[in-house]
PDB file of N, CA, C and O in Angstrom:
ATOM      1  N   UNK A   1       0.471  -1.389   0.010  1.00  0.00           N
ATOM      2  CA  UNK A   1      -0.074   0.136   0.463  1.00  0.00           C
ATOM      3  C   UNK A   1       0.994   1.270   0.069  1.00  0.00           C
ATOM      4  O   UNK A   1       2.049   1.442   0.680  1.00  0.00           O
ATOM      5  N   UNK A   2       0.648   1.874  -0.828  1.00  0.00           N
ATOM      6  CA  UNK A   2       1.616   3.234  -1.189  1.00  0.00           C
ATOM      7  C   UNK A   2       0.965   4.458  -0.192  1.00  0.00           C
ATOM      8  O   UNK A   2      -0.244   4.585   0.005  1.00  0.00           O
ATOM      9  N   UNK A   3       1.815   5.158   0.279  1.00  0.00           N
ATOM     10  CA  UNK A   3       1.711   6.317   1.080  1.00  0.00           C
ATOM     11  C   UNK A   3       1.280   7.566   0.216  1.00  0.00           C
ATOM     12  O   UNK A   3       2.071   8.107  -0.556  1.00  0.00           O
ATOM     13  N   UNK A   4      -0.344   8.099   0.435  1.00  0.00           N
ATOM     14  CA  UNK A   4      -0.432   9.320  -0.595  1.00  0.00           C
ATOM     15  C   UNK A   4      -0.834  10.358   0.688  1.00  0.00           C
ATOM     16  O   UNK A   4      -0.937  10.222   1.907  1.00  0.00           O
ATOM     17  N   UNK A   5      -1.058  11.847  -0.606  1.00  0.00           N
ATOM     18  CA  UNK A   5      -1.475  12.994   0.200  1.00  0.00           C
ATOM     19  C   UNK A   5      -2.749  13.151   0.519  1.00  0.00           C
ATOM     20  O   UNK A   5      -3.599  12.866  -0.325  1.00  0.00           O
ATOM     21  N   UNK A   6      -3.012  13.482   1.396  1.00  0.00           N
ATOM     22  CA  UNK A   6      -4.777  13.691   1.488  1.00  0.00           C
ATOM     23  C   UNK A   6      -5.230  14.619   0.437  1.00  0.00           C
ATOM     24  O   UNK A   6      -4.737  15.666   0.017  1.00  0.00           O
ATOM     25  N   UNK A   7      -6.343  13.939   0.105  1.00  0.00           N
ATOM     26  CA  UNK A   7      -6.853  15.150  -1.325  1.00  0.00           C
ATOM     27  C   UNK A   7      -6.831  16.429  -0.684  1.00  0.00           C
ATOM     28  O   UNK A   7      -6.731  16.706   0.511  1.00  0.00           O
ATOM     29  N   UNK A   8      -6.968  17.321  -1.923  1.00  0.00           N
ATOM     30  CA  UNK A   8      -7.135  18.863  -1.444  1.00  0.00           C
ATOM     31  C   UNK A   8      -8.581  18.973  -1.346  1.00  0.00           C
ATOM     32  O   UNK A   8      -9.252  18.309  -2.136  1.00  0.00           O
ATOM     33  N   UNK A   9      -9.212  19.786  -0.412  1.00  0.00           N
ATOM     34  CA  UNK A   9     -11.063  19.682  -0.269  1.00  0.00           C
ATOM     35  C   UNK A   9     -11.261  20.295  -1.275  1.00  0.00           C
ATOM     36  O   UNK A   9     -12.114  19.916  -2.078  1.00  0.00           O
ATOM     37  N   UNK A  10     -10.360  21.623  -1.511  1.00  0.00           N
ATOM     38  CA  UNK A  10     -11.229  22.512  -2.722  1.00  0.00           C
ATOM     39  C   UNK A  10     -11.051  21.482  -4.030  1.00  0.00           C
ATOM     40  O   UNK A  10     -12.023  20.973  -4.588  1.00  0.00           O
ATOM     41  N   UNK A  11      -9.897  21.290  -4.368  1.00  0.00           N
ATOM     42  CA  UNK A  11      -9.869  20.184  -5.625  1.00  0.00           C
ATOM     43  C   UNK A  11     -11.233  19.251  -5.773  1.00  0.00           C
ATOM     44  O   UNK A  11     -11.969  19.162  -6.756  1.00  0.00           O
ATOM     45  N   UNK A  12     -11.355  18.495  -4.321  1.00  0.00           N
ATOM     46  CA  UNK A  12     -12.742  18.093  -4.495  1.00  0.00           C
ATOM     47  C   UNK A  12     -13.662  18.177  -4.763  1.00  0.00           C
ATOM     48  O   UNK A  12     -14.274  17.447  -5.542  1.00  0.00           O
ATOM     49  N   UNK A  13     -14.150  19.363  -4.033  1.00  0.00           N
ATOM     50  CA  UNK A  13     -15.133  20.255  -4.054  1.00  0.00           C
ATOM     51  C   UNK A  13     -15.326  20.610  -6.017  1.00  0.00           C
ATOM     52  O   UNK A  13     -16.416  20.571  -6.587  1.00  0.00           O
ATOM     53  N   UNK A  14     -14.638  20.775  -6.375  1.00  0.00           N
ATOM     54  CA  UNK A  14     -14.621  20.983  -7.567  1.00  0.00           C
ATOM     55  C   UNK A  14     -14.765  19.939  -8.388  1.00  0.00           C
ATOM     56  O   UNK A  14     -15.216  20.166  -9.510  1.00  0.00           O
ATOM     57  N   UNK A  15     -14.508  18.939  -8.111  1.00  0.00           N
ATOM     58  CA  UNK A  15     -14.482  17.576  -8.919  1.00  0.00           C
ATOM     59  C   UNK A  15     -15.799  17.237  -8.732  1.00  0.00           C
ATOM     60  O   UNK A  15     -16.389  16.763  -9.703  1.00  0.00           O
ATOM     61  N   UNK A  16     -16.493  17.402  -7.515  1.00  0.00           N
ATOM     62  CA  UNK A  16     -17.406  16.840  -7.048  1.00  0.00           C
ATOM     63  C   UNK A  16     -18.904  17.744  -8.270  1.00  0.00           C
ATOM     64  O   UNK A  16     -19.867  17.345  -8.924  1.00  0.00           O
ATOM     65  N   UNK A  17     -18.271  19.019  -7.976  1.00  0.00           N
ATOM     66  CA  UNK A  17     -19.025  19.980  -8.710  1.00  0.00           C
ATOM     67  C   UNK A  17     -19.611  19.889 -10.255  1.00  0.00           C
ATOM     68  O   UNK A  17     -20.734  20.020 -10.742  1.00  0.00           O
ATOM     69  N   UNK A  18     -18.176  19.572 -10.836  1.00  0.00           N
ATOM     70  CA  UNK A  18     -17.953  18.871 -12.375  1.00  0.00           C
ATOM     71  C   UNK A  18     -18.699  17.758 -12.710  1.00  0.00           C
ATOM     72  O   UNK A  18     -19.415  17.685 -13.710  1.00  0.00           O
ATOM     73  N   UNK A  19     -18.524  16.805 -11.803  1.00  0.00           N
ATOM     74  CA  UNK A  19     -19.264  15.446 -11.835  1.00  0.00           C
ATOM     75  C   UNK A  19     -21.124  15.629 -11.797  1.00  0.00           C
ATOM     76  O   UNK A  19     -21.913  14.959 -12.463  1.00  0.00           O
ATOM     77  N   UNK A  20     -21.414  16.567 -10.960  1.00  0.00           N
ATOM     78  CA  UNK A  20     -22.534  17.038 -10.744  1.00  0.00           C
ATOM     79  C   UNK A  20     -23.262  17.575 -11.583  1.00  0.00           C
ATOM     80  O   UNK A  20     -24.404  17.146 -11.745  1.00  0.00           O
ATOM     81  N   UNK A  21     -22.863  18.462 -12.194  1.00  0.00           N
ATOM     82  CA  UNK A  21     -23.141  18.898 -13.348  1.00  0.00           C
ATOM     83  C   UNK A  21     -23.233  18.153 -14.710  1.00  0.00           C
ATOM     84  O   UNK A  21     -23.760  18.799 -15.617  1.00  0.00           O
ATOM     85  N   UNK A  22     -22.846  17.020 -14.968  1.00  0.00           N
ATOM     86  CA  UNK A  22     -23.357  16.401 -16.073  1.00  0.00           C
ATOM     87  C   UNK A  22     -24.833  15.700 -15.820  1.00  0.00           C
ATOM     88  O   UNK A  22     -25.387  15.358 -14.776  1.00  0.00           O
ATOM     89  N   UNK A  23     -25.234  15.629 -17.181  1.00  0.00           N
ATOM     90  CA  UNK A  23     -26.709  15.503 -17.278  1.00  0.00           C
ATOM     91  C   UNK A  23     -27.472  14.485 -16.891  1.00  0.00           C
ATOM     92  O   UNK A  23     -28.687  14.465 -16.697  1.00  0.00           O
ATOM     93  N   UNK A  24     -26.080  13.005 -16.716  1.00  0.00           N
ATOM     94  CA  UNK A  24     -26.759  11.773 -16.220  1.00  0.00           C
ATOM     95  C   UNK A  24     -26.160  11.969 -14.881  1.00  0.00           C
ATOM     96  O   UNK A  24     -25.671  10.876 -14.598  1.00  0.00           O
ATOM     97  N   UNK A  25     -25.983  12.654 -14.079  1.00  0.00           N
ATOM     98  CA  UNK A  25     -25.398  12.539 -12.988  1.00  0.00           C
ATOM     99  C   UNK A  25     -26.841  12.576 -11.916  1.00  0.00           C
ATOM    100  O   UNK A  25     -26.524  12.654 -10.729  1.00  0.00           O
ATOM    101  N   UNK A  26     -27.808  12.547 -12.088  1.00  0.00           N
ATOM    102  CA  UNK A  26     -28.825  12.632 -11.071  1.00  0.00           C
ATOM    103  C   UNK A  26     -29.105  11.510 -11.051  1.00  0.00           C
ATOM    104  O   UNK A  26     -29.347  11.052 -12.168  1.00  0.00           O
ATOM    105  N   UNK A  27     -29.228  10.446  -9.772  1.00  0.00           N
ATOM    106  CA  UNK A  27     -29.559   9.247  -9.926  1.00  0.00           C
ATOM    107  C   UNK A  27     -31.093   9.238  -9.265  1.00  0.00           C
ATOM    108  O   UNK A  27     -31.395  10.188  -8.544  1.00  0.00           O
ATOM    109  N   UNK A  28     -32.030   8.213  -9.494  1.00  0.00           N
ATOM    110  CA  UNK A  28     -33.295   8.161  -9.173  1.00  0.00           C
ATOM    111  C   UNK A  28     -33.162   8.044  -7.589  1.00  0.00           C
ATOM    112  O   UNK A  28     -32.571   7.162  -6.965  1.00  0.00           O
ATOM    113  N   UNK A  29     -34.026   9.418  -6.963  1.00  0.00           N
ATOM    114  CA  UNK A  29     -34.141   9.105  -5.750  1.00  0.00           C
ATOM    115  C   UNK A  29     -34.701   8.034  -4.988  1.00  0.00           C
ATOM    116  O   UNK A  29     -34.465   8.117  -3.782  1.00  0.00           O
ATOM    117  N   UNK A  30     -35.315   7.142  -5.323  1.00  0.00           N
ATOM    118  CA  UNK A  30     -35.462   5.677  -4.775  1.00  0.00           C
ATOM    119  C   UNK A  30     -34.470   4.858  -4.691  1.00  0.00           C
ATOM    120  O   UNK A  30     -34.699   3.882  -3.976  1.00  0.00           O
ATOM    121  N   UNK A  31     -33.389   4.910  -5.195  1.00  0.00           N
ATOM    122  CA  UNK A  31     -32.057   4.263  -5.174  1.00  0.00           C
ATOM    123  C   UNK A  31     -31.353   5.085  -4.266  1.00  0.00           C
ATOM    124  O   UNK A  31     -30.703   4.183  -3.739  1.00  0.00           O
ATOM    125  N   UNK A  32     -31.051   5.924  -3.787  1.00  0.00           N
ATOM    126  CA  UNK A  32     -30.983   6.899  -2.746  1.00  0.00           C
ATOM    127  C   UNK A  32     -31.028   6.534  -1.535  1.00  0.00           C
ATOM    128  O   UNK A  32     -30.175   6.316  -0.675  1.00  0.00           O
ATOM    129  N   UNK A  33     -32.471   6.485  -1.590  1.00  0.00           N
ATOM    130  CA  UNK A  33     -32.990   6.155  -0.274  1.00  0.00           C
ATOM    131  C   UNK A  33     -33.009   4.790   0.168  1.00  0.00           C
ATOM    132  O   UNK A  33     -33.124   4.514   1.363  1.00  0.00           O
ATOM    133  N   UNK A  34     -32.861   3.588  -1.077  1.00  0.00           N
ATOM    134  CA  UNK A  34     -32.421   2.552  -0.708  1.00  0.00           C
ATOM    135  C   UNK A  34     -31.329   2.228   0.048  1.00  0.00           C
ATOM    136  O   UNK A  34     -31.290   1.579   1.094  1.00  0.00           O
ATOM    137  N   UNK A  35     -30.186   2.890  -0.760  1.00  0.00           N
ATOM    138  CA  UNK A  35     -28.789   2.760  -0.109  1.00  0.00           C
ATOM    139  C   UNK A  35     -28.787   3.599   1.234  1.00  0.00           C
ATOM    140  O   UNK A  35     -28.466   3.042   2.284  1.00  0.00           O
ATOM    141  N   UNK A  36     -28.978   4.312   1.219  1.00  0.00           N
ATOM    142  CA  UNK A  36     -29.106   4.573   2.543  1.00  0.00           C
ATOM    143  C   UNK A  36     -29.708   3.854   3.873  1.00  0.00           C
ATOM    144  O   UNK A  36     -29.133   3.740   4.955  1.00  0.00           O
ATOM    145  N   UNK A  37     -31.212   3.324   3.472  1.00  0.00           N
ATOM    146  CA  UNK A  37     -31.641   2.425   4.414  1.00  0.00           C
ATOM    147  C   UNK A  37     -30.932   1.006   4.498  1.00  0.00           C
ATOM    148  O   UNK A  37     -30.785   0.431   5.577  1.00  0.00           O
ATOM    149  N   UNK A  38     -30.515   0.496   3.322  1.00  0.00           N
ATOM    150  CA  UNK A  38     -29.382  -0.837   3.678  1.00  0.00           C
ATOM    151  C   UNK A  38     -28.017  -0.280   4.563  1.00  0.00           C
ATOM    152  O   UNK A  38     -27.438  -1.192   5.153  1.00  0.00           O
ATOM    153  N   UNK A  39     -27.572   0.741   4.693  1.00  0.00           N
ATOM    154  CA  UNK A  39     -26.277   1.133   5.050  1.00  0.00           C
ATOM    155  C   UNK A  39     -26.738   0.946   6.631  1.00  0.00           C
ATOM    156  O   UNK A  39     -26.106   0.273   7.446  1.00  0.00           O
ATOM    157  N   UNK A  40     -28.013   1.701   6.921  1.00  0.00           N
ATOM    158  CA  UNK A  40     -28.274   1.734   8.301  1.00  0.00           C
ATOM    159  C   UNK A  40     -28.810   0.259   8.945  1.00  0.00           C
ATOM    160  O   UNK A  40     -28.651  -0.172  10.087  1.00  0.00           O
ATOM    161  N   UNK A  41     -29.197  -0.082   8.299  1.00  0.00           N
ATOM    162  CA  UNK A  41     -29.565  -1.686   8.935  1.00  0.00           C
ATOM    163  C   UNK A  41     -28.550  -2.471   9.040  1.00  0.00           C
ATOM    164  O   UNK A  41     -28.536  -3.343   9.909  1.00  0.00           O
ATOM    165  N   UNK A  42     -27.477  -2.288   8.132  1.00  0.00           N
ATOM    166  CA  UNK A  42     -26.368  -3.415   8.593  1.00  0.00           C
ATOM    167  C   UNK A  42     -25.381  -3.073   9.724  1.00  0.00           C
ATOM    168  O   UNK A  42     -25.039  -1.934  10.044  1.00  0.00           O
ATOM    169  N   UNK A  43     -24.965  -4.252  10.293  1.00  0.00           N
ATOM    170  CA  UNK A  43     -24.938  -4.376  11.406  1.00  0.00           C
ATOM    171  C   UNK A  43     -23.134  -5.221  11.789  1.00  0.00           C
ATOM    172  O   UNK A  43     -22.809  -6.156  11.057  1.00  0.00           O
ATOM    173  N   UNK A  44     -22.394  -4.884  12.646  1.00  0.00           N
ATOM    174  CA  UNK A  44     -20.503  -5.310  12.202  1.00  0.00           C
ATOM    175  C   UNK A  44     -21.248  -6.940  12.574  1.00  0.00           C
ATOM    176  O   UNK A  44     -22.262  -7.122  13.247  1.00  0.00           O
ATOM    177  N   UNK A  45     -20.379  -8.004  11.898  1.00  0.00           N
ATOM    178  CA  UNK A  45     -20.385  -9.213  11.994  1.00  0.00           C
ATOM    179  C   UNK A  45     -19.510  -9.694  12.861  1.00  0.00           C
ATOM    180  O   UNK A  45     -18.363  -9.345  13.144  1.00  0.00           O
ATOM    181  N   UNK A  46     -20.602 -11.037  13.473  1.00  0.00           N
ATOM    182  CA  UNK A  46     -19.266 -11.260  14.416  1.00  0.00           C
ATOM    183  C   UNK A  46     -18.506 -12.358  13.993  1.00  0.00           C
ATOM    184  O   UNK A  46     -19.147 -13.140  13.292  1.00  0.00           O
ATOM    185  N   UNK A  47     -17.346 -12.657  14.201  1.00  0.00           N
ATOM    186  CA  UNK A  47     -16.196 -13.544  14.030  1.00  0.00           C
ATOM    187  C   UNK A  47     -16.321 -15.113  14.832  1.00  0.00           C
ATOM    188  O   UNK A  47     -16.457 -15.205  16.051  1.00  0.00           O
ATOM    189  N   UNK A  48     -16.257 -16.121  14.041  1.00  0.00           N
ATOM    190  CA  UNK A  48     -16.466 -16.966  14.743  1.00  0.00           C
ATOM    191  C   UNK A  48     -15.312 -18.254  14.290  1.00  0.00           C
ATOM    192  O   UNK A  48     -14.814 -18.281  13.164  1.00  0.00           O
ATOM    193  N   UNK A  49     -15.013 -19.223  15.293  1.00  0.00           N
ATOM    194  CA  UNK A  49     -13.744 -19.964  14.569  1.00  0.00           C
ATOM    195  C   UNK A  49     -14.635 -21.324  14.387  1.00  0.00           C
ATOM    196  O   UNK A  49     -15.553 -21.554  15.174  1.00  0.00           O
ATOM    197  N   UNK A  50     -14.377 -22.056  13.503  1.00  0.00           N
ATOM    198  CA  UNK A  50     -15.373 -23.047  12.996  1.00  0.00           C
ATOM    199  C   UNK A  50     -14.042 -24.206  12.829  1.00  0.00           C
ATOM    200  O   UNK A  50     -12.953 -23.755  12.475  1.00  0.00           O
ATOM    201  N   UNK A  51     -14.161 -25.437  13.051  1.00  0.00           N
ATOM    202  CA  UNK A  51     -13.330 -26.782  12.755  1.00  0.00           C
ATOM    203  C   UNK A  51     -14.654 -27.287  11.636  1.00  0.00           C
ATOM    204  O   UNK A  51     -15.850 -27.040  11.788  1.00  0.00           O
ATOM    205  N   UNK A  52     -14.033 -28.028  10.543  1.00  0.00           N
ATOM    206  CA  UNK A  52     -14.930 -28.575   9.460  1.00  0.00           C
ATOM    207  C   UNK A  52     -13.413 -29.453   8.956  1.00  0.00           C
ATOM    208  O   UNK A  52     -12.203 -29.223   8.973  1.00  0.00           O
ATOM    209  N   UNK A  53     -14.791 -31.129   8.296  1.00  0.00           N
ATOM    210  CA  UNK A  53     -13.689 -31.751   8.008  1.00  0.00           C
ATOM    211  C   UNK A  53     -13.117 -31.269   6.206  1.00  0.00           C
ATOM    212  O   UNK A  53     -13.875 -30.806   5.353  1.00  0.00           O
ATOM    213  N   UNK A  54     -12.015 -31.474   6.066  1.00  0.00           N
ATOM    214  CA  UNK A  54     -11.654 -31.014   4.786  1.00  0.00           C
ATOM    215  C   UNK A  54     -12.251 -31.393   3.739  1.00  0.00           C
ATOM    216  O   UNK A  54     -12.181 -30.579   2.818  1.00  0.00           O
ATOM    217  N   UNK A  55     -13.086 -32.773   3.430  1.00  0.00           N
ATOM    218  CA  UNK A  55     -13.618 -33.036   2.453  1.00  0.00           C
ATOM    219  C   UNK A  55     -15.098 -32.373   2.344  1.00  0.00           C
ATOM    220  O   UNK A  55     -15.672 -32.094   1.291  1.00  0.00           O
ATOM    221  N   UNK A  56     -15.655 -32.159   3.831  1.00  0.00           N
ATOM    222  CA  UNK A  56     -16.519 -30.576   3.715  1.00  0.00           C
ATOM    223  C   UNK A  56     -16.787 -29.916   2.910  1.00  0.00           C
ATOM    224  O   UNK A  56     -17.666 -29.768   2.060  1.00  0.00           O
ATOM    225  N   UNK A  57     -15.290 -29.185   3.486  1.00  0.00           N
ATOM    226  CA  UNK A  57     -14.809 -27.766   3.232  1.00  0.00           C
ATOM    227  C   UNK A  57     -14.631 -27.623   1.406  1.00  0.00           C
ATOM    228  O   UNK A  57     -14.886 -26.760   0.566  1.00  0.00           O
ATOM    229  N   UNK A  58     -14.182 -28.685   1.410  1.00  0.00           N
ATOM    230  CA  UNK A  58     -13.936 -28.910  -0.229  1.00  0.00           C
ATOM    231  C   UNK A  58     -15.581 -28.610  -1.036  1.00  0.00           C
ATOM    232  O   UNK A  58     -15.932 -27.779  -1.873  1.00  0.00           O
ATOM    233  N   UNK A  59     -16.216 -29.564  -0.421  1.00  0.00           N
ATOM    234  CA  UNK A  59     -17.684 -29.366  -1.102  1.00  0.00           C
ATOM    235  C   UNK A  59     -18.479 -27.900  -0.785  1.00  0.00           C
ATOM    236  O   UNK A  59     -18.904 -27.208  -1.710  1.00  0.00           O
ATOM    237  N   UNK A  60     -18.610 -27.557   0.487  1.00  0.00           N
ATOM    238  CA  UNK A  60     -18.708 -25.877   0.548  1.00  0.00           C
ATOM    239  C   UNK A  60     -17.885 -25.220  -0.627  1.00  0.00           C
ATOM    240  O   UNK A  60     -18.499 -24.660  -1.535  1.00  0.00           O
ATOM    241  N   UNK A  61     -16.786 -25.265  -0.627  1.00  0.00           N
ATOM    242  CA  UNK A  61     -16.032 -24.437  -1.526  1.00  0.00           C
ATOM    243  C   UNK A  61     -16.504 -24.432  -2.893  1.00  0.00           C
ATOM    244  O   UNK A  61     -16.624 -23.391  -3.540  1.00  0.00           O
ATOM    245  N   UNK A  62     -16.779 -25.605  -3.348  1.00  0.00           N
ATOM    246  CA  UNK A  62     -17.524 -25.966  -5.185  1.00  0.00           C
ATOM    247  C   UNK A  62     -18.764 -25.429  -5.033  1.00  0.00           C
ATOM    248  O   UNK A  62     -18.979 -24.667  -5.976  1.00  0.00           O
ATOM    249  N   UNK A  63     -19.694 -25.481  -4.260  1.00  0.00           N
ATOM    250  CA  UNK A  63     -20.664 -24.654  -4.354  1.00  0.00           C
ATOM    251  C   UNK A  63     -21.062 -23.504  -4.017  1.00  0.00           C
ATOM    252  O   UNK A  63     -22.255 -23.202  -4.046  1.00  0.00           O
ATOM    253  N   UNK A  64     -20.044 -22.623  -3.617  1.00  0.00           N
ATOM    254  CA  UNK A  64     -19.814 -21.447  -3.324  1.00  0.00           C
ATOM    255  C   UNK A  64     -19.380 -20.853  -4.516  1.00  0.00           C
ATOM    256  O   UNK A  64     -19.719 -19.730  -4.890  1.00  0.00           O
ATOM    257  N   UNK A  65     -18.479 -21.763  -5.227  1.00  0.00           N
ATOM    258  CA  UNK A  65     -17.904 -21.318  -6.669  1.00  0.00           C
ATOM    259  C   UNK A  65     -18.575 -21.415  -7.724  1.00  0.00           C
ATOM    260  O   UNK A  65     -18.256 -20.893  -8.793  1.00  0.00           O
ATOM    261  N   UNK A  66     -19.775 -22.235  -7.483  1.00  0.00           N
ATOM    262  CA  UNK A  66     -20.738 -22.411  -8.342  1.00  0.00           C
ATOM    263  C   UNK A  66     -21.669 -20.902  -8.022  1.00  0.00           C
ATOM    264  O   UNK A  66     -21.654 -19.874  -8.699  1.00  0.00           O
ATOM    265  N   UNK A  67     -22.244 -21.108  -7.099  1.00  0.00           N
ATOM    266  CA  UNK A  67     -23.115 -19.483  -6.789  1.00  0.00           C
ATOM    267  C   UNK A  67     -22.323 -18.688  -6.855  1.00  0.00           C
ATOM    268  O   UNK A  67     -22.944 -17.633  -6.728  1.00  0.00           O
ATOM    269  N   UNK A  68     -20.968 -18.403  -7.015  1.00  0.00           N
ATOM    270  CA  UNK A  68     -20.615 -17.391  -7.311  1.00  0.00           C
ATOM    271  C   UNK A  68     -20.297 -16.106  -5.951  1.00  0.00           C
ATOM    272  O   UNK A  68     -20.294 -14.876  -6.010  1.00  0.00           O
ATOM    273  N   UNK A  69     -20.060 -17.038  -4.823  1.00  0.00           N
ATOM    274  CA  UNK A  69     -20.272 -15.988  -3.568  1.00  0.00           C
ATOM    275  C   UNK A  69     -19.052 -16.668  -2.898  1.00  0.00           C
ATOM    276  O   UNK A  69     -18.703 -17.760  -3.347  1.00  0.00           O
ATOM    277  N   UNK A  70     -18.541 -16.254  -2.120  1.00  0.00           N
ATOM    278  CA  UNK A  70     -17.526 -16.162  -1.135  1.00  0.00           C
ATOM    279  C   UNK A  70     -17.621 -17.604  -0.306  1.00  0.00           C
ATOM    280  O   UNK A  70     -18.575 -18.359  -0.498  1.00  0.00           O
ATOM    281  N   UNK A  71     -16.600 -17.911   0.591  1.00  0.00           N
ATOM    282  CA  UNK A  71     -16.928 -18.967   1.361  1.00  0.00           C
ATOM    283  C   UNK A  71     -17.593 -18.739   2.494  1.00  0.00           C
ATOM    284  O   UNK A  71     -18.328 -19.617   2.946  1.00  0.00           O
ATOM    285  N   UNK A  72     -17.386 -17.096   3.354  1.00  0.00           N
ATOM    286  CA  UNK A  72     -17.937 -16.983   4.190  1.00  0.00           C
ATOM    287  C   UNK A  72     -19.724 -16.630   3.943  1.00  0.00           C
ATOM    288  O   UNK A  72     -20.625 -16.807   4.763  1.00  0.00           O
ATOM    289  N   UNK A  73     -19.817 -16.147   2.696  1.00  0.00           N
ATOM    290  CA  UNK A  73     -21.551 -16.106   2.288  1.00  0.00           C
ATOM    291  C   UNK A  73     -22.006 -17.719   2.216  1.00  0.00           C
ATOM    292  O   UNK A  73     -23.025 -18.188   2.723  1.00  0.00           O
ATOM    293  N   UNK A  74     -21.209 -18.287   1.621  1.00  0.00           N
ATOM    294  CA  UNK A  74     -21.792 -19.757   1.480  1.00  0.00           C
ATOM    295  C   UNK A  74     -22.565 -20.177   3.222  1.00  0.00           C
ATOM    296  O   UNK A  74     -23.731 -20.322   3.591  1.00  0.00           O
ATOM    297  N   UNK A  75     -21.243 -20.254   3.924  1.00  0.00           N
ATOM    298  CA  UNK A  75     -21.500 -20.586   5.203  1.00  0.00           C
ATOM    299  C   UNK A  75     -22.899 -19.902   5.954  1.00  0.00           C
ATOM    300  O   UNK A  75     -23.664 -20.608   6.610  1.00  0.00           O
ATOM    301  N   UNK A  76     -23.146 -18.225   5.733  1.00  0.00           N
ATOM    302  CA  UNK A  76     -24.275 -17.617   6.322  1.00  0.00           C
ATOM    303  C   UNK A  76     -25.155 -17.998   5.583  1.00  0.00           C
ATOM    304  O   UNK A  76     -26.224 -18.276   6.126  1.00  0.00           O
ATOM    305  N   UNK A  77     -25.051 -18.146   4.168  1.00  0.00           N
ATOM    306  CA  UNK A  77     -26.279 -18.728   3.717  1.00  0.00           C
ATOM    307  C   UNK A  77     -26.982 -19.793   4.344  1.00  0.00           C
ATOM    308  O   UNK A  77     -28.152 -19.770   4.727  1.00  0.00           O
ATOM    309  N   UNK A  78     -26.019 -20.899   4.428  1.00  0.00           N
ATOM    310  CA  UNK A  78     -26.690 -22.343   5.149  1.00  0.00           C
ATOM    311  C   UNK A  78     -26.968 -22.267   6.568  1.00  0.00           C
ATOM    312  O   UNK A  78     -27.817 -22.977   7.106  1.00  0.00           O
ATOM    313  N   UNK A  79     -26.226 -21.370   7.210  1.00  0.00           N
ATOM    314  CA  UNK A  79     -26.808 -21.054   8.790  1.00  0.00           C
ATOM    315  C   UNK A  79     -28.233 -20.632   8.531  1.00  0.00           C
ATOM    316  O   UNK A  79     -29.197 -21.270   8.955  1.00  0.00           O
ATOM    317  N   UNK A  80     -28.339 -19.340   7.694  1.00  0.00           N
ATOM    318  CA  UNK A  80     -29.456 -18.766   7.635  1.00  0.00           C
ATOM    319  C   UNK A  80     -30.760 -19.910   7.227  1.00  0.00           C
ATOM    320  O   UNK A  80     -31.785 -19.875   7.907  1.00  0.00           O
ATOM    321  N   UNK A  81     -30.653 -20.758   6.252  1.00  0.00           N
ATOM    322  CA  UNK A  81     -31.386 -21.883   5.777  1.00  0.00           C
ATOM    323  C   UNK A  81     -31.738 -22.866   7.137  1.00  0.00           C
ATOM    324  O   UNK A  81     -32.830 -23.358   7.418  1.00  0.00           O
ATOM    325  N   UNK A  82     -30.506 -22.981   7.849  1.00  0.00           N
ATOM    326  CA  UNK A  82     -30.623 -23.551   8.949  1.00  0.00           C
ATOM    327  C   UNK A  82     -31.718 -23.398  10.007  1.00  0.00           C
ATOM    328  O   UNK A  82     -32.549 -24.125  10.552  1.00  0.00           O
ATOM    329  N   UNK A  83     -31.335 -22.119  10.045  1.00  0.00           N
ATOM    330  CA  UNK A  83     -32.379 -21.422  11.018  1.00  0.00           C
ATOM    331  C   UNK A  83     -33.812 -21.355  10.513  1.00  0.00           C
ATOM    332  O   UNK A  83     -34.747 -21.786  11.188  1.00  0.00           O
ATOM    333  N   UNK A  84     -33.935 -20.912   9.542  1.00  0.00           N
ATOM    334  CA  UNK A  84     -35.211 -20.757   9.104  1.00  0.00           C
ATOM    335  C   UNK A  84     -36.259 -22.136   9.061  1.00  0.00           C
ATOM    336  O   UNK A  84     -37.444 -22.239   9.378  1.00  0.00           O
ATOM    337  N   UNK A  85     -35.130 -23.291   8.445  1.00  0.00           N
ATOM    338  CA  UNK A  85     -35.645 -24.509   8.627  1.00  0.00           C
ATOM    339  C   UNK A  85     -36.264 -25.139  10.200  1.00  0.00           C
ATOM    340  O   UNK A  85     -37.246 -25.878  10.271  1.00  0.00           O
ATOM    341  N   UNK A  86     -35.565 -24.731  11.234  1.00  0.00           N
ATOM    342  CA  UNK A  86     -35.934 -25.131  12.778  1.00  0.00           C
ATOM    343  C   UNK A  86     -37.433 -24.043  13.105  1.00  0.00           C
ATOM    344  O   UNK A  86     -38.112 -24.132  14.127  1.00  0.00           O
ATOM    345  N   UNK A  87     -37.688 -23.078  11.985  1.00  0.00           N
ATOM    346  CA  UNK A  87     -38.676 -22.269  12.950  1.00  0.00           C
ATOM    347  C   UNK A  87     -37.903 -21.394  13.495  1.00  0.00           C
ATOM    348  O   UNK A  87     -38.440 -21.560  14.589  1.00  0.00           O
ATOM    349  N   UNK A  88     -37.210 -20.699  13.689  1.00  0.00           N
ATOM    350  CA  UNK A  88     -36.471 -19.729  14.441  1.00  0.00           C
ATOM    351  C   UNK A  88     -36.264 -18.444  14.021  1.00  0.00           C
ATOM    352  O   UNK A  88     -35.618 -17.663  14.719  1.00  0.00           O
TER     353      UNK A  88
END
């Protein structure tokens, strides 16, 4: 990681004004509201340590790759489905 200078606030404001003046710079209001509500709902995740059989882990990785998600996302999805299946 390189050490960089802090951006000049005046230049950043000028850049934002330039980009904001573009005709296609206005995003629909609904998407902005949805993004704000999504960031407000998001909570910090807990880190856990899990021991798992290497064969089962390879199968989890294969499914995660097929779904296009990370290993952590695959575990979160599996746990979510387990909890929903138990009616909790």
